[in-house]
C-alpha positions as a LaTeX table, in Angstrom:
\begin{tabular}{lrrr}
\hline
Residue & $x$ (\AA) & $y$ (\AA) & $z$ (\AA) \\
\hline
Met1 & 94.16 & 159.66 & 71.71 \\
Asp2 & 92.81 & 159.64 & 68.14 \\
Arg3 & 91.29 & 156.56 & 66.54 \\
Gln4 & 94.37 & 155.71 & 64.45 \\
Ala5 & 96.67 & 155.90 & 67.50 \\
Val6 & 94.28 & 153.59 & 69.37 \\
Leu7 & 94.28 & 151.11 & 66.47 \\
Asp8 & 98.08 & 151.27 & 66.27 \\
Lys9 & 98.37 & 150.37 & 69.97 \\
Ala10 & 95.71 & 147.67 & 69.65 \\
Ala11 & 97.54 & 146.13 & 66.69 \\
Gln12 & 100.44 & 145.18 & 68.99 \\
Ile13 & 98.25 & 143.16 & 71.36 \\
Lys14 & 98.69 & 139.38 & 71.76 \\
Leu15 & 96.99 & 139.08 & 75.17 \\
Val16 & 93.89 & 140.82 & 76.54 \\
Ile17 & 93.22 & 140.68 & 80.28 \\
Phe18 & 89.81 & 141.52 & 81.69 \\
Asp19 & 88.65 & 142.37 & 85.19 \\
Val20 & 85.34 & 140.69 & 86.07 \\
Asp21 & 83.10 & 142.79 & 88.35 \\
Gly22 & 82.32 & 146.03 & 86.55 \\
Val23 & 83.81 & 144.85 & 83.23 \\
Leu24 & 82.46 & 141.40 & 82.36 \\
Thr25 & 79.49 & 142.17 & 84.63 \\
Asp26 & 77.80 & 145.43 & 85.56 \\
Gly27 & 79.43 & 145.25 & 88.98 \\
Gly28 & 76.27 & 144.24 & 90.80 \\
Leu29 & 76.52 & 141.33 & 93.21 \\
Ile30 & 73.48 & 139.17 & 93.83 \\
Leu31 & 73.83 & 137.23 & 97.07 \\
Gly32 & 71.40 & 134.52 & 98.10 \\
Glu33 & 70.38 & 133.76 & 101.68 \\
Ser34 & 72.66 & 130.73 & 101.76 \\
Gly35 & 75.63 & 132.82 & 100.60 \\
Asp36 & 75.41 & 131.81 & 96.96 \\
Glu37 & 76.70 & 134.48 & 94.60 \\
Tyr38 & 75.12 & 135.21 & 91.23 \\
Lys39 & 76.46 & 137.30 & 88.37 \\
Ile40 & 74.93 & 138.41 & 85.09 \\
Phe41 & 77.17 & 138.14 & 82.02 \\
His42 & 76.19 & 139.64 & 78.65 \\
Ala43 & 75.90 & 136.98 & 75.93 \\
Arg44 & 77.35 & 139.25 & 73.21 \\
Asp45 & 80.39 & 139.95 & 75.39 \\
Gly46 & 80.86 & 136.20 & 75.68 \\
His47 & 80.66 & 135.74 & 71.94 \\
Gly48 & 83.16 & 138.56 & 71.46 \\
Leu49 & 85.57 & 136.71 & 73.74 \\
Val50 & 85.11 & 133.51 & 71.74 \\
Met51 & 85.74 & 135.30 & 68.44 \\
Leu52 & 88.82 & 137.06 & 69.86 \\
Arg53 & 90.19 & 133.76 & 71.16 \\
Glu54 & 89.49 & 132.04 & 67.84 \\
Ser55 & 91.29 & 134.87 & 66.02 \\
Gly56 & 94.49 & 133.85 & 67.84 \\
Cys57 & 94.61 & 136.31 & 70.71 \\
Gln58 & 95.24 & 135.02 & 74.24 \\
Ile59 & 92.62 & 135.98 & 76.83 \\
Ala60 & 92.85 & 136.07 & 80.61 \\
Val61 & 90.86 & 137.23 & 83.60 \\
Ile62 & 92.31 & 138.79 & 86.75 \\
Thr63 & 89.82 & 139.51 & 89.52 \\
Ala64 & 90.06 & 140.39 & 93.19 \\
Arg65 & 87.05 & 138.27 & 94.13 \\
Ser66 & 86.79 & 134.49 & 93.97 \\
Ser67 & 83.68 & 132.89 & 92.58 \\
Lys68 & 82.81 & 129.45 & 91.29 \\
Ile69 & 80.50 & 131.02 & 88.73 \\
Val70 & 83.42 & 132.97 & 87.19 \\
Ala71 & 85.43 & 129.76 & 86.82 \\
Glu72 & 82.43 & 128.06 & 85.19 \\
Arg73 & 81.70 & 130.94 & 82.79 \\
Met74 & 85.34 & 131.29 & 81.71 \\
Ser75 & 85.61 & 127.54 & 81.19 \\
Ala76 & 82.49 & 127.60 & 79.01 \\
Leu77 & 84.10 & 130.35 & 76.89 \\
Gly78 & 87.39 & 128.45 & 76.56 \\
Ile79 & 89.39 & 130.93 & 78.63 \\
Lys80 & 92.25 & 129.05 & 80.31 \\
Tyr81 & 93.94 & 131.80 & 82.30 \\
Val82 & 91.72 & 132.75 & 85.24 \\
Tyr83 & 93.31 & 134.45 & 88.24 \\
Gln84 & 90.81 & 134.84 & 91.10 \\
Gly85 & 91.33 & 136.28 & 94.58 \\
Gln86 & 94.04 & 138.62 & 93.31 \\
Glu87 & 94.32 & 141.69 & 95.53 \\
Asp88 & 97.64 & 142.50 & 93.82 \\
Lys89 & 96.71 & 142.50 & 90.15 \\
Gly90 & 100.20 & 143.65 & 89.16 \\
Arg91 & 101.71 & 140.44 & 90.59 \\
Ala92 & 99.13 & 138.32 & 88.78 \\
Leu93 & 99.94 & 140.22 & 85.57 \\
Asp94 & 103.66 & 139.47 & 85.98 \\
Asp95 & 102.95 & 135.77 & 86.50 \\
Leu96 & 100.72 & 135.64 & 83.43 \\
Leu97 & 103.19 & 137.47 & 81.18 \\
Glu98 & 105.99 & 135.13 & 82.27 \\
Lys99 & 103.83 & 132.03 & 81.80 \\
Leu100 & 102.84 & 133.07 & 78.26 \\
Asp101 & 106.23 & 134.61 & 77.37 \\
Ile102 & 104.52 & 137.85 & 76.31 \\
Leu103 & 105.92 & 141.34 & 76.82 \\
Ala104 & 103.86 & 143.84 & 78.82 \\
Thr105 & 103.77 & 146.04 & 75.71 \\
Glu106 & 101.96 & 143.20 & 73.90 \\
Ala107 & 99.23 & 143.01 & 76.54 \\
Ala108 & 96.01 & 144.97 & 77.07 \\
Tyr109 & 94.14 & 145.31 & 80.34 \\
Val110 & 90.46 & 146.25 & 80.66 \\
Gly111 & 89.37 & 147.65 & 84.01 \\
Asp112 & 86.87 & 149.82 & 85.81 \\
Asp113 & 88.12 & 150.60 & 89.31 \\
Leu114 & 91.14 & 151.72 & 91.29 \\
Met115 & 92.39 & 148.16 & 91.96 \\
Asp116 & 92.95 & 147.81 & 88.22 \\
Leu117 & 95.34 & 150.77 & 87.94 \\
Pro118 & 98.60 & 148.93 & 88.79 \\
Ala119 & 98.01 & 146.44 & 85.97 \\
Met120 & 96.68 & 149.07 & 83.56 \\
Ala121 & 99.76 & 151.23 & 84.08 \\
Arg122 & 102.10 & 148.43 & 82.99 \\
Val123 & 100.53 & 147.13 & 79.80 \\
Gly124 & 100.87 & 148.39 & 76.25 \\
Phe125 & 97.17 & 149.21 & 75.88 \\
Ser126 & 94.89 & 150.10 & 78.78 \\
Val127 & 91.12 & 150.30 & 78.45 \\
Ala128 & 88.46 & 151.68 & 80.78 \\
Val129 & 84.80 & 150.76 & 80.41 \\
Ala130 & 82.44 & 153.71 & 79.92 \\
Asp131 & 81.21 & 153.71 & 83.52 \\
Ala132 & 84.65 & 153.24 & 85.13 \\
His133 & 85.89 & 155.37 & 87.99 \\
Pro134 & 86.96 & 158.81 & 86.65 \\
Val135 & 90.61 & 158.22 & 87.62 \\
Val136 & 90.62 & 154.95 & 85.68 \\
Ile137 & 89.14 & 156.67 & 82.63 \\
Glu138 & 91.76 & 159.40 & 82.86 \\
Met139 & 94.62 & 156.88 & 82.98 \\
Ala140 & 93.31 & 154.66 & 80.17 \\
Asp141 & 94.48 & 154.79 & 76.56 \\
Trp142 & 90.91 & 154.22 & 75.39 \\
Lys143 & 87.38 & 154.21 & 76.84 \\
Thr144 & 84.53 & 152.04 & 75.56 \\
Asn145 & 81.18 & 153.53 & 74.61 \\
Gln146 & 79.28 & 150.81 & 76.47 \\
Pro147 & 79.35 & 150.28 & 80.24 \\
Gly148 & 80.71 & 147.18 & 81.94 \\
Gly149 & 78.47 & 144.14 & 81.63 \\
His150 & 76.52 & 145.74 & 78.76 \\
Gly151 & 78.66 & 145.29 & 75.67 \\
Ala152 & 81.96 & 146.94 & 76.66 \\
Val153 & 83.86 & 143.66 & 76.37 \\
Arg154 & 82.49 & 143.06 & 72.87 \\
Glu155 & 83.68 & 146.55 & 71.88 \\
Val156 & 87.20 & 145.76 & 73.10 \\
Cys157 & 87.26 & 142.40 & 71.35 \\
Glu158 & 86.12 & 143.89 & 68.04 \\
Leu159 & 88.61 & 146.77 & 68.31 \\
Ile160 & 91.52 & 144.35 & 68.85 \\
Met161 & 90.36 & 142.15 & 65.97 \\
Gln162 & 89.91 & 145.19 & 63.70 \\
Ala163 & 93.41 & 146.40 & 64.53 \\
Asn164 & 94.86 & 142.96 & 63.85 \\
Gly165 & 92.93 & 142.45 & 60.60 \\
Thr166 & 90.91 & 139.47 & 61.85 \\
Leu167 & 87.48 & 141.05 & 62.43 \\
Glu168 & 86.12 & 140.58 & 58.91 \\
Asp169 & 87.14 & 136.90 & 58.95 \\
Gln170 & 85.20 & 136.41 & 62.16 \\
Phe171 & 82.14 & 138.21 & 60.76 \\
Arg172 & 82.35 & 136.28 & 57.48 \\
Arg173 & 81.82 & 133.01 & 59.37 \\
Tyr174 & 78.26 & 134.09 & 60.09 \\
Leu175 & 77.26 & 135.70 & 56.81 \\
Pro176 & 75.27 & 133.67 & 54.28 \\
Ser177 & 77.29 & 132.77 & 51.21 \\
\hline
\end{tabular}
């Protein structure tokens, strides 16, 4: 899909849904002896999420795993819609769309692995991170240049804001006058 077609699809988006492991993180799981789980989130991805949210776009997370650290990180970023422990991501997507009264064609889903395919197949704009499974990349409307956990989320956020005409306003907030 050419750049203009990608921007046209992205311009329709009111809700962006992200997977966690492999998208918001690099997919690595750090487990402590006592069973504690640790994840590494990229700070620039987090700031991209904040800018996207502040630009008026809804943001959600749907993940198969459950982790207290995910709830804490999403809360810190102001993300209200966090679906954890979701083996059936399509069902979670349906619930979210109904709750927000948003059409599937107005939603984007960002994934990296096979469990993401049912949700990706139903939204208006599907995105695979650069290091996603080859089948996920093949099914996606667009692929990021950066891998999951290393700037891919920021790329998605900036693309959506660019398509919706809000990116320059977000950048302008940080430029000296």
